[in-house]
C-alpha positions as CSV (number, residue, x, y, z in Angstrom):
1,M,90.2,46.2,112.2
2,L,89.2,45.1,108.8
3,K,87.4,41.7,108.7
4,L,87.3,40.2,105.2
5,N,85.6,36.9,104.2
6,R,87.9,34.3,102.7
7,I,86.0,34.3,99.4
8,M,85.7,37.5,97.4
9,L,82.7,36.7,95.2
10,I,82.6,37.9,91.7
11,G,79.0,38.9,92.4
12,G,76.5,40.1,89.9
13,L,78.5,38.9,86.8
14,Y,76.1,36.2,85.8
15,L,73.2,36.1,88.3
16,T,69.7,37.3,87.4
17,A,66.5,37.3,89.2
18,S,65.1,34.4,87.2
19,S,68.3,32.3,87.5
20,A,67.6,28.9,88.9
21,Y,71.3,28.7,89.7
22,A,71.0,31.7,92.0
23,A,68.3,29.9,93.9
24,I,70.5,27.0,94.8
25,A,73.8,28.7,95.1
26,P,76.2,26.7,97.2
27,E,76.5,27.5,100.9
28,L,79.2,29.9,101.6
29,D,82.1,29.0,103.9
30,T,82.2,31.8,106.4
31,Q,84.3,30.2,109.0
32,N,87.7,31.7,108.0
33,Y,88.2,35.4,108.4
34,Y,91.2,37.6,107.9
35,E,91.6,39.7,111.0
36,D,94.5,41.9,110.0
37,S,96.3,43.3,106.9
38,A,98.9,40.6,107.2
39,Q,96.3,37.9,106.6
40,I,94.4,39.8,103.9
41,A,97.6,40.1,101.9
42,E,98.0,36.3,101.7
43,V,94.9,35.8,99.6
44,T,95.7,34.6,96.1
45,A,93.5,34.1,93.0
46,G,91.5,30.8,92.9
47,S,88.2,29.1,92.7
48,E,86.1,26.8,94.8
49,N,82.7,25.2,94.4
50,G,82.0,27.2,91.3
51,W,82.9,30.6,92.9
52,G,86.0,32.6,91.9
53,W,88.0,35.3,93.6
54,Q,90.8,37.7,92.8
55,P,93.6,39.2,95.0
56,A,93.1,42.7,93.6
57,N,90.4,45.2,92.7
58,I,88.6,43.9,89.6
59,Q,86.2,46.8,89.1
60,A,88.2,48.1,86.0
61,R,88.3,44.7,84.4
62,F,84.5,44.2,85.0
63,L,83.7,47.5,83.3
64,C,85.9,46.7,80.4
65,E,84.4,43.2,79.8
66,S,80.7,44.3,80.4
67,T,80.6,47.8,78.8
68,G,83.6,47.9,76.5
69,D,84.9,51.0,78.4
70,C,88.5,49.9,78.4
71,D,91.5,51.9,79.1
72,T,93.7,51.6,76.0
73,Q,96.8,52.0,78.1
74,T,98.4,49.0,79.6
75,E,97.3,48.8,83.3
76,T,100.2,48.5,85.8
77,F,100.0,47.5,89.4
78,D,102.4,48.4,92.1
79,P,103.6,45.3,94.1
80,P,102.0,45.1,97.5
81,S,103.9,46.6,100.4
82,D,105.7,44.4,102.8
83,V,103.6,43.6,105.8
84,A,105.0,42.4,109.2
85,P,103.7,39.1,110.6
86,S,101.1,38.9,113.3
87,V,102.0,38.2,116.9
88,P,102.5,34.5,117.7
89,K,99.3,33.1,119.3
90,S,100.8,31.7,122.5
91,I,104.0,30.6,124.2
92,A,104.6,27.8,126.6
93,V,107.6,27.0,128.9
94,I,108.0,23.3,129.8
95,R,110.4,22.6,132.6
96,K,112.3,19.3,132.5
97,G,112.3,18.1,136.1
98,D,115.7,18.2,137.8
99,S,117.3,19.9,134.8
100,S,118.4,23.4,134.1
101,S,117.0,23.2,130.6
102,V,113.5,24.2,129.5
103,S,111.6,23.6,126.3
104,V,110.0,26.7,124.9
105,Q,107.1,26.2,122.4
106,W,105.0,28.7,120.6
107,R,102.2,28.8,118.0
108,G,102.7,31.0,114.9
109,G,100.2,33.5,113.5
110,S,100.2,35.0,110.0
111,R,103.5,35.2,108.2
112,G,102.7,38.5,106.6
113,I,104.3,39.7,103.3
114,G,108.0,39.9,102.8
115,T,111.2,38.1,102.8
116,G,113.4,36.7,105.6
117,F,110.6,35.3,107.8
118,R,111.9,34.2,111.2
119,Y,111.0,33.8,114.8
120,E,113.1,35.6,117.5
121,L,113.1,34.1,120.9
122,Y,114.3,36.1,123.9
123,Q,115.0,35.2,127.5
124,Q,114.6,37.7,130.4
125,H,116.0,37.1,133.8
126,K,113.9,38.8,136.5
127,G,115.0,42.4,136.9
128,Q,117.0,42.5,133.6
129,G,116.5,43.2,130.0
130,R,115.7,40.8,127.2
131,S,118.5,38.9,125.4
132,R,118.0,37.0,122.1
133,V,118.7,33.3,122.4
134,Y,117.3,32.0,119.0
135,S,116.4,33.2,115.5
136,G,115.0,30.8,112.9
137,S,111.9,29.2,111.5
138,A,111.3,26.5,114.2
139,V,108.4,26.8,116.7
140,S,110.2,25.3,119.6
141,R,113.5,25.5,121.3
142,V,115.3,23.8,124.2
143,H,117.3,26.4,126.1
144,N,119.4,26.3,129.3
145,P,119.1,29.4,131.3
146,G,121.1,27.9,134.2
147,S,120.2,26.6,137.6
148,N,118.3,28.5,140.2
149,K,117.2,31.2,137.7
150,T,114.0,33.1,137.5
151,V,113.3,33.6,133.8
152,S,110.6,34.6,131.3
153,Y,110.6,34.0,127.6
154,S,109.2,36.1,124.7
155,V,108.8,35.4,121.0
156,R,108.0,37.6,118.1
157,A,107.7,37.0,114.3
158,C,109.7,39.1,111.8
159,N,110.2,39.6,108.1
160,S,111.4,42.4,105.8
161,G,108.2,44.3,106.7
162,G,109.1,44.5,110.4
163,C,108.4,42.5,113.5
164,S,105.2,41.6,115.4
165,P,104.6,42.4,119.1
166,Y,105.9,39.9,121.6
167,A,104.1,36.9,123.0
168,T,105.5,36.7,126.6
169,S,105.4,33.9,129.2
170,A,105.1,34.3,132.9
171,Y,108.3,34.0,135.0
172,Y,109.5,30.6,136.1
173,M,112.0,29.2,138.6
174,V,114.4,26.9,136.7
175,K,116.0,24.1,138.8
176,P,115.7,26.0,142.0
177,T,117.8,25.1,145.0
178,Y,116.4,25.0,148.5
179,N,118.0,25.3,151.9
180,T,117.5,22.0,153.7
181,G,118.7,23.5,157.0
182,G,121.6,21.0,157.0
183,A,119.4,17.9,156.9
184,V,120.5,15.2,154.5
185,T,117.9,12.6,153.6
186,K,117.2,9.9,151.0
187,P,114.5,7.4,150.1
188,L,114.4,4.3,152.3
189,E,115.2,2.0,149.3
190,N,118.4,4.0,148.6
191,V,119.8,3.6,152.0
192,R,122.7,1.2,151.7
193,P,125.7,0.3,153.8
194,P,129.1,1.9,153.1
195,V,130.8,0.6,149.9
196,N,134.2,0.0,151.6
197,L,133.1,-3.3,153.2
198,R,135.7,-6.0,152.8
199,L,136.0,-9.8,153.3
200,S,138.3,-11.2,155.9
201,S,140.7,-11.8,153.1
202,G,140.9,-8.1,152.4
203,V,139.1,-8.4,149.0
204,A,136.5,-5.7,148.5
205,R,132.9,-6.9,148.3
206,T,130.6,-5.7,145.5
207,Q,127.4,-6.5,147.3
208,S,126.3,-6.1,150.9
209,S,124.4,-8.7,152.8
210,E,120.7,-8.4,153.5
211,Q,121.3,-7.7,157.2
212,E,123.9,-5.0,156.5
213,T,121.3,-3.4,154.2
214,A,118.7,-3.4,157.0
215,L,121.2,-2.1,159.6
216,A,122.1,0.9,157.4
217,A,118.5,2.2,158.0
218,L,117.4,0.6,161.3
219,S,117.1,3.2,164.1
220,T,118.1,6.1,161.9
221,G,116.1,9.4,161.8
222,F,113.0,9.9,159.7
223,D,111.8,13.1,158.0
224,A,108.0,13.0,158.5
225,L,107.5,15.7,155.9
226,K,109.5,14.2,153.0
227,G,109.0,10.6,154.0
228,E,112.8,10.0,153.8
229,V,115.5,8.6,156.0
230,Y,118.5,10.4,157.5
231,G,121.9,8.9,157.0
232,N,122.7,9.5,160.7
233,S,121.9,7.6,163.8
234,C,121.5,9.5,167.1
235,W,122.1,6.4,169.3
236,N,125.1,5.1,171.2
237,T,124.3,1.6,170.1
238,T,125.6,0.5,166.7
239,G,125.9,-2.5,164.4
240,E,124.2,-5.8,165.2
241,D,123.5,-4.6,168.8
242,L,120.7,-2.4,167.3
243,I,118.6,-5.5,166.5
244,S,116.1,-6.7,169.0
245,S,114.7,-9.5,166.7
246,V,114.5,-10.7,163.1
247,Q,111.2,-12.0,161.8
248,N,111.2,-14.2,158.7
249,I,108.2,-13.1,156.7
250,N,108.8,-14.7,153.3
251,D,105.5,-13.3,151.9
252,Q,104.9,-12.7,148.2
253,K,101.6,-11.1,147.2
254,Y,99.8,-9.4,144.3
255,T,97.5,-6.5,145.1
256,F,95.2,-4.4,142.9
257,K,93.4,-1.4,144.2
258,Q,91.2,1.2,142.3
259,V,91.6,4.8,143.5
260,D,90.0,8.0,142.4
261,T,91.7,10.6,144.7
262,Y,95.2,11.7,144.9
263,E,95.2,11.1,148.7
264,S,94.2,7.5,148.2
265,L,96.8,7.2,145.4
266,A,99.6,8.4,147.8
267,T,98.4,5.9,150.4
268,S,98.3,3.0,148.0
269,L,101.8,3.8,146.6
270,D,103.1,4.1,150.2
271,V,104.3,7.6,149.6
272,K,105.1,8.4,153.2
273,R,104.6,12.1,153.1
274,S,101.9,12.9,155.7
275,G,102.0,16.5,154.4
276,G,100.8,15.6,151.0
277,G,103.9,17.1,149.6
278,S,104.0,14.7,146.6
279,I,102.4,17.1,144.1
280,S,101.1,15.5,140.9
281,F,100.3,18.3,138.5
282,G,103.4,20.3,139.4
283,G,105.2,17.4,137.9
284,F,108.1,17.2,140.4
285,S,108.3,14.9,143.4
286,I,110.1,15.7,146.5
287,G,112.9,13.2,147.0
288,G,114.0,10.5,144.6
289,S,111.9,7.4,145.5
290,G,110.3,5.5,142.7
291,S,106.9,5.7,144.4
292,S,107.1,9.5,144.5
293,S,108.1,9.7,140.8
294,L,105.2,7.3,140.0
295,Y,102.8,9.4,141.9
296,S,103.9,12.6,140.2
297,E,103.6,11.1,136.7
298,T,100.1,9.6,137.1
299,S,97.3,11.8,135.7
300,K,93.5,12.1,135.6
301,V,93.1,10.2,138.9
302,T,90.0,12.1,139.9
303,E,88.3,12.0,136.4
304,S,88.7,8.4,135.4
305,S,90.4,6.6,138.4
306,V,93.4,4.4,138.2
307,I,94.4,0.9,139.4
308,V,97.4,0.6,141.7
309,A,98.9,-2.8,141.0
310,S,101.8,-4.3,142.9
311,F,103.8,-7.4,143.6
312,V,105.6,-7.2,147.0
313,D,108.1,-9.8,148.1
314,K,108.8,-9.3,151.8
315,R,111.7,-11.3,153.3
316,N,112.7,-10.3,156.8
317,R,111.6,-7.7,159.3
318,Y,114.3,-6.3,161.6
319,Q,113.1,-4.8,164.9
320,A,115.2,-2.2,166.8
321,K,115.7,-2.3,170.5
322,Q,113.8,0.0,172.8
323,A,115.0,3.6,173.0
324,H,116.3,3.2,176.6
325,E,118.5,0.3,175.4
326,L,119.8,2.2,172.4
327,G,120.8,5.2,174.5
328,M,120.7,8.6,172.9
329,K,124.0,10.3,172.4
330,S,124.6,13.1,174.9
331,I,125.1,15.8,172.2
332,Y,121.6,15.3,170.9
333,E,120.0,14.9,174.3
334,N,121.6,18.2,175.3
335,Q,120.2,19.9,172.2
336,L,116.7,19.0,173.4
337,I,117.3,20.0,176.9
338,N,118.7,23.4,175.7
339,G,115.7,24.0,173.4
340,Q,117.7,23.6,170.2
341,D,114.9,21.6,168.6
342,K,115.8,22.5,165.0
343,E,119.4,21.5,165.5
344,F,118.1,18.1,166.8
345,R,115.9,17.7,163.8
346,K,118.7,18.5,161.4
347,A,120.6,15.5,162.7
348,C,117.9,13.1,164.0
349,G,114.7,14.0,162.2
350,D,111.1,13.8,163.6
351,K,111.0,10.1,164.4
352,F,113.3,7.1,164.2
353,L,112.9,3.9,162.3
354,D,111.6,1.2,164.7
355,T,111.4,-1.6,162.1
356,V,112.8,-2.2,158.6
357,T,111.6,-4.9,156.2
358,T,113.8,-6.2,153.4
359,G,112.6,-7.5,150.1
360,R,111.7,-6.2,146.6
361,K,108.6,-4.8,145.0
362,I,107.2,-3.5,141.7
363,L,104.5,-0.9,141.5
364,F,102.3,0.2,138.6
365,T,99.5,2.6,138.0
366,I,97.1,1.7,135.2
367,R,94.7,4.2,133.6
368,V,92.1,2.9,131.2
369,E,91.4,5.2,128.2
370,N,88.7,5.2,125.6
371,V,87.9,8.4,123.7
372,A,84.3,7.3,123.0
373,E,83.3,6.8,126.7
374,T,82.5,9.2,129.5
375,Y,84.6,9.2,132.7
376,S,81.9,7.3,134.6
377,E,81.9,4.6,132.0
378,I,85.7,4.4,132.1
379,K,85.6,4.1,135.9
380,N,83.2,1.1,135.5
381,K,85.6,-0.4,133.0
382,T,88.5,0.2,135.3
383,F,86.6,-1.7,138.0
384,D,86.1,-4.6,135.5
385,L,89.8,-4.7,134.8
386,K,90.6,-4.7,138.6
387,A,88.2,-7.6,139.1
388,S,89.8,-9.6,136.3
389,L,93.3,-9.0,137.6
390,D,92.3,-10.0,141.1
391,R,90.8,-13.2,139.7
392,Y,93.7,-14.1,137.4
393,S,96.4,-13.5,139.9
394,A,94.9,-15.7,142.6
395,D,97.1,-18.6,141.6
396,G,100.2,-16.4,141.6
397,N,100.7,-16.3,137.9
398,F,99.1,-15.1,134.6
399,S,98.6,-17.8,132.0
400,S,98.7,-17.1,128.2
401,S,95.0,-17.9,128.0
402,E,94.2,-15.4,130.7
403,K,96.2,-12.7,128.8
404,S,94.3,-13.5,125.6
405,T,91.0,-13.3,127.4
406,L,91.8,-9.9,128.8
407,E,93.1,-8.7,125.5
408,E,89.8,-9.6,123.9
409,E,87.7,-8.2,126.7
410,F,89.5,-4.8,126.4
411,R,89.7,-4.6,122.7
412,G,89.2,-0.9,121.7
413,Y,90.7,0.4,124.9
414,S,94.2,1.8,125.4
415,F,96.1,2.1,128.6
416,E,98.6,4.4,130.3
417,I,100.7,2.1,132.4
418,L,103.6,3.4,134.5
419,G,105.7,1.4,136.8
420,T,108.7,1.4,139.1
421,Q,110.6,-1.4,140.8
422,T,112.6,-1.5,144.0
423,G,115.1,-4.3,144.3
424,G,115.6,-6.6,141.3
425,S,117.8,-5.8,138.4
426,N,116.7,-2.3,137.5
427,P,115.5,-0.5,140.6
428,G,114.2,3.0,140.3
429,N,113.6,3.0,136.6
430,L,110.2,4.4,135.5
431,L,108.6,1.9,133.2
432,R,106.2,2.9,130.5
433,L,104.1,0.1,129.0
434,N,101.5,0.2,126.2
435,S,99.3,-2.9,126.7
436,I,97.7,-4.8,129.5
437,T,99.3,-8.1,128.3
438,E,102.7,-6.5,128.4
439,F,102.0,-5.3,131.9
440,M,101.0,-8.9,133.0
441,T,104.2,-10.3,131.5
442,V,106.5,-7.8,133.2
443,L,104.6,-8.2,136.5
444,S,104.8,-12.0,136.5
445,D,108.4,-12.1,135.2
446,F,109.4,-9.9,138.2
447,A,107.5,-12.1,140.6
448,N,109.0,-15.3,139.3
449,S,112.6,-14.0,139.2
450,N,115.0,-15.2,141.9
451,S,116.7,-11.9,142.5
452,Q,118.8,-11.6,145.6
453,D,119.4,-7.9,145.2
454,L,117.2,-7.1,148.2
455,V,116.7,-3.6,149.6
456,N,114.7,-1.9,152.4
457,I,111.2,-1.7,151.2
458,E,109.1,-0.9,154.3
459,S,109.5,0.7,157.7
460,T,107.6,1.8,160.7
461,E,108.6,4.8,162.8
462,R,108.4,5.7,166.5
463,D,108.6,9.1,168.4
464,Y,111.8,9.9,170.1
465,P,111.5,9.7,173.9
466,L,111.7,12.8,176.1
467,P,114.9,13.2,178.0
468,S,114.4,12.5,181.7
469,A,115.2,16.2,182.5
470,L,112.2,17.2,180.5
471,A,109.7,14.6,181.7
472,G,106.1,15.8,181.8
473,M,106.5,18.4,179.1
474,N,104.4,18.3,175.9
475,H,106.1,16.5,173.0
476,F,106.1,19.5,170.6
477,D,107.4,21.8,173.4
478,V,110.5,19.7,173.2
479,F,110.7,18.6,169.5
480,T,110.1,20.7,166.4
481,D,106.4,20.9,165.7
482,Y,106.6,19.6,162.1
483,T,102.8,19.0,162.2
484,I,102.3,22.7,161.5
485,Y,104.1,22.4,158.2
486,R,102.5,19.0,157.6
487,D,99.1,20.6,157.7
488,I,100.2,23.5,155.4
489,L,101.6,20.9,153.0
490,Q,98.2,19.1,153.0
491,T,96.6,22.4,151.9
492,W,99.1,22.7,149.0
493,G,98.4,19.1,148.0
494,R,94.6,19.8,147.8
495,L,95.2,22.9,145.7
496,D,97.5,20.9,143.4
497,S,94.9,18.2,142.7
498,Q,92.2,20.8,142.0
499,V,94.5,22.7,139.7
500,E,95.2,19.5,137.8
501,R,91.5,19.1,137.1
502,R,91.3,22.6,135.7
503,C,94.5,22.4,133.6
504,W,95.3,18.9,132.4
505,M,93.7,19.6,129.0
506,L,96.2,22.5,128.5
507,D,99.3,20.5,129.5
508,L,101.7,19.9,126.6
509,N,103.3,17.0,128.4
510,S,100.1,14.9,128.1
511,V,98.0,16.4,125.3
512,E,98.9,16.9,121.6
513,P,100.0,20.5,120.9
514,D,97.4,20.9,118.1
515,A,94.6,19.9,120.4
516,V,95.9,22.2,123.1
517,G,96.0,25.1,120.7
518,Q,92.4,24.5,119.5
519,I,91.2,24.3,123.2
520,E,93.0,27.5,124.0
521,D,91.6,29.3,120.9
522,A,88.1,28.1,121.8
523,M,88.5,29.1,125.4
524,G,89.8,32.5,124.5
525,D,92.7,34.3,126.3
526,S,92.0,35.2,129.9
527,F,94.5,37.9,130.7
528,F,95.9,38.4,134.2
529,Q,98.8,40.6,133.5
530,G,99.6,41.7,130.0
531,N,98.9,38.8,127.6
532,V,99.0,35.8,129.9
533,S,96.7,33.1,128.7
534,Q,94.9,30.3,130.6
535,R,97.8,27.9,129.8
536,D,100.4,30.3,131.1
537,L,98.3,30.7,134.2
538,C,98.3,27.0,134.7
539,D,102.0,26.6,134.1
540,S,102.9,29.5,136.4
541,T,100.6,28.1,139.1
542,K,102.3,24.7,138.8
543,D,105.6,26.5,139.3
544,M,104.4,28.3,142.4
545,I,102.9,25.1,143.9
546,D,106.2,23.3,143.4
547,R,108.1,26.2,145.1
548,F,105.9,26.4,148.2
549,V,105.8,22.7,148.7
550,N,109.6,22.8,148.9
551,F,109.5,25.8,151.2
552,C,107.3,23.7,153.6
553,A,109.2,20.5,153.2
554,N,112.7,21.9,153.8
555,Q,113.6,23.1,157.3
556,G,115.8,25.9,156.1
557,E,112.9,27.5,154.1
558,W,110.2,27.3,156.8
559,S,110.0,31.1,157.1
560,K,108.5,31.1,153.6
561,C,106.0,28.4,154.2
562,H,102.4,29.8,154.2
563,R,99.0,28.4,153.3
564,P,98.1,29.4,149.7
565,N,95.0,31.4,150.9
566,S,97.0,33.2,153.7
567,S,97.4,37.0,153.4
568,S,101.1,36.3,154.1
569,C,101.5,34.1,151.0
570,V,103.0,36.1,148.1
571,D,104.1,34.7,144.8
572,S,107.2,36.8,144.5
573,V,108.1,35.4,141.1
574,N,105.0,36.8,139.4
575,N,104.4,39.7,141.9
576,G,101.0,38.8,143.3
577,M,99.1,37.0,146.1
578,C,99.4,33.2,145.9
579,M,95.8,32.6,145.0
580,Q,95.5,35.4,142.4
581,R,96.6,33.3,139.4
582,P,94.9,30.0,140.4
583,E,91.6,31.9,140.8
584,M,91.9,33.2,137.2
585,I,91.9,29.6,136.0
586,T,88.4,28.6,135.0
587,F,86.9,25.3,136.1
588,K,86.2,22.9,133.2
589,G,83.2,20.7,133.9
590,F,82.6,17.6,131.7
591,K,80.0,17.8,129.0
592,L,78.8,15.5,126.2
593,E,76.5,15.9,123.3
594,E,75.8,13.0,120.9
595,R,73.5,12.2,118.0
596,R,73.0,9.2,115.8
597,L,73.0,9.4,112.0
598,D,71.1,6.7,110.1
599,V,70.6,6.8,106.3
600,S,69.7,4.0,103.9
601,R,68.8,3.6,100.3
602,G,67.6,0.6,98.4
603,G,68.6,-0.4,94.8
604,C,66.9,1.3,91.9
605,L,66.2,0.7,88.3
606,F,68.6,3.4,87.0
607,G,71.5,3.7,89.3
608,P,73.4,4.7,91.1
609,C,70.7,6.5,93.1
610,N,71.8,8.5,96.1
611,K,70.2,9.4,99.4
612,S,71.7,11.9,101.9
613,A,71.0,12.8,105.5
614,S,72.6,14.9,108.1
615,V,72.3,15.6,111.9
616,K,73.4,18.5,114.1
617,Q,73.6,18.7,117.9
618,C,74.8,21.8,119.8
619,F,76.0,22.4,123.3
620,S,73.2,24.1,125.2
621,D,75.2,27.1,126.3
622,T,77.9,29.4,125.0
623,S,80.4,28.6,127.9
624,T,81.0,25.1,126.7
625,I,83.9,24.3,124.3
626,P,84.9,21.1,122.6
627,D,87.5,18.8,124.1
628,Y,89.8,18.7,121.1
629,S,92.0,16.1,122.7
630,R,89.3,13.5,121.8
631,N,89.7,12.5,118.2
632,A,88.7,9.1,116.7
633,V,86.8,7.2,114.1
634,I,85.9,3.7,115.4
635,S,84.9,1.4,112.6
636,E,85.7,-1.9,111.0
637,S,83.9,-1.1,107.8
638,Y,84.3,2.5,106.7
639,Q,86.7,5.3,107.7
640,T,86.0,9.0,107.6
641,P,88.8,11.5,108.3
642,P,89.0,12.1,112.1
643,V,88.0,15.5,113.4
644,N,89.5,17.0,116.6
645,G,86.7,17.3,119.2
646,M,84.5,14.5,117.8
647,V,84.4,10.7,118.2
648,A,82.4,8.8,115.5
649,T,81.5,5.2,116.1
650,I,80.4,3.7,112.7
651,D,78.2,0.7,113.4
652,R,77.3,-0.3,109.8
653,A,78.4,1.1,106.4
654,W,78.2,-0.1,102.8
655,N,77.8,1.6,99.5
656,V,78.8,4.9,101.0
657,K,79.5,7.7,98.6
658,T,80.6,10.3,101.2
659,A,80.6,10.8,104.9
660,R,81.7,13.9,106.8
661,N,82.0,15.1,110.4
662,R,82.8,18.6,111.5
663,I,82.4,21.0,114.4
664,T,81.0,24.4,113.7
665,K,80.1,27.5,115.8
666,E,76.7,28.9,115.5
667,N,75.2,31.7,117.6
668,N,78.4,31.3,119.8
669,R,77.6,27.7,120.5
670,Y,79.6,24.8,119.3
671,C,77.8,22.1,117.3
672,L,78.6,18.7,115.9
673,N,77.6,18.0,112.4
674,A,77.5,14.6,110.7
675,S,76.4,13.9,107.2
676,A,76.5,11.0,104.7
677,T,75.4,10.0,101.3
678,V,74.8,6.4,100.4
679,F,73.8,4.9,97.0
680,G,71.8,2.0,95.7
681,K,72.9,0.2,92.6
682,G,71.1,0.2,89.3
683,G,69.0,-2.8,88.2
684,F,67.5,-2.9,91.7
685,G,70.9,-4.1,93.0
686,S,72.2,-3.8,96.5
687,G,71.4,-0.8,98.5
688,G,73.5,1.4,100.8
689,R,73.5,2.2,104.5
690,Y,75.4,4.3,107.0
691,E,74.9,4.2,110.7
692,S,77.0,6.1,113.2
693,N,76.9,7.5,116.7
694,N,78.6,10.9,116.8
695,Q,79.9,12.4,120.1
696,M,81.2,15.8,120.9
697,F,82.9,15.9,124.3
698,G,83.5,19.2,125.9
699,F,84.3,21.4,128.9
700,Q,81.9,23.9,130.4
701,T,84.1,26.7,131.6
702,R,83.0,28.7,134.6
703,S,84.5,30.6,137.6
704,L,84.6,28.4,140.7
705,G,86.4,28.7,144.0
706,Y,88.7,26.1,145.6
707,A,88.0,23.9,148.5
708,L,91.2,24.1,150.6
């Protein structure tokens, strides 16, 4: 493969051994190379920094001008042949939650030479051939392959010179359906009484009472894997007779907790899924509770920690009667006696709701962000924010002065604030806020509102009693042993959180596409099958985790539920063992290099008089790449263009002529480079100064196993 430097020098035309100019020739830019004929053909005539280049062979012209040996005939040149484009650099398939549509995105390569340039996007259902679904100039497309489909996408670039090879994604399951085994469940807050309630006058009611809301859930079955409630009661007792007592709680409380593991996040959000089935990096929560959605959307918990903030308004706690008073229906008791434990679970669940508490609540996760700080520094700042929120909420409100103080204290920081509310005017909506003061306003407004739209916000569960005919037997000899699947779910949850740490920087849902592309280019493609890159490995692993979590959480799919490191666990979508793809994803450890630049120049008699300085700092090894998602210039005095992968904090700057930051690669190591030129004014006027701290954050890539 021909490799041609971007600048074709017209060498030897004017240079001599004694030329002072030759001794100080400008540094050549050797960063951009043309790797194939499609790219070479794009070079046009031009000049830069005193150097010139031509797109064609100039030997004949040089001989004519220097020796006079010129061909008297007019020289003609054939136009260059059409050249097909190069293969697109990568392709990504982004699923859209509970939707049968996907977003397909790709990065283009060289456009080649020719007319009619276009991209062609193809879908391929597993076991079938390719079919074209798009042709045009865009680099993304939303496509609907249909529900419960296993599909892969390929893209190629074409022009009149031909078409490139395909860039092909892994296979993905799109909006899969799972066999629940007949069990029908829903989140606790969504359990409501029937809508056909009527007043004594016969007029339909639009709102149920608080007690009716509680009775719709009290004593019903509970799915201990999904953390959801069955719509069925297995007791003979119904209505108000279910209630043993009602305790008036009337407790309103703010709480703020800092967490740095996904397990503690799930606990703090009260995601009742003992199996750890609420996967975060997979992007899809099991069930529809607001807490589960919030859990799945919250990122970088392990790296920088988050605050879980809540206001909970508890009204009344309803206690169910004892099981022997409720009396199990004979049909379900006989199922247990006859060993039909799965049939019993399908109707009654693993446990039953012993208490139900009504009220309303609002939950938030808050992640502090600052591109110029390390994760440990951000954790410390997150602790400071939690302490301030604890202090300011002690009186049950947030004053305008407290908001102003926090705003000043956290100047220069940004926040990822996600929230969900249960009860109130807009239950279940996922809130996205941009500032800490906006969060404080929403939180206090919710707390101070007088909403009577109460729901079930909390419950406790109890084991079903053994039928008297089976007295003395082990509990799970009678009831389905859901704990087996709970433990497997916990393993998938641990894998999910560890994959998140390896892959978040390649996630197009949270990182800018340009930065993802630069990280991917720096990392290089790690091929598993064909041309599958690190990003595709991450995406297909997320897809696999999502599927197996659902296999283990749905009773009708239990035969497919295996631990990820089990020899029985096969990723049938991509034809390999479950851990093959995750183990190809490199671990990315945090790295930081920083260097200060300080240059000053006083005034002079004849000005302006310049002074320049530069610094360079490289990563210590060749396995570390820049974190191109970090990109900022922090300054109140002088702005330089931001550079992906670098953060420049300019402390002081005046009379600055030029300042430049860049990242280079030298001896296979990435280096930060910062330079500046300042000037002093003539007549011994004011001088110039430039001080900056320059940081290059990065990831050290290495192969590392998983702790499951």
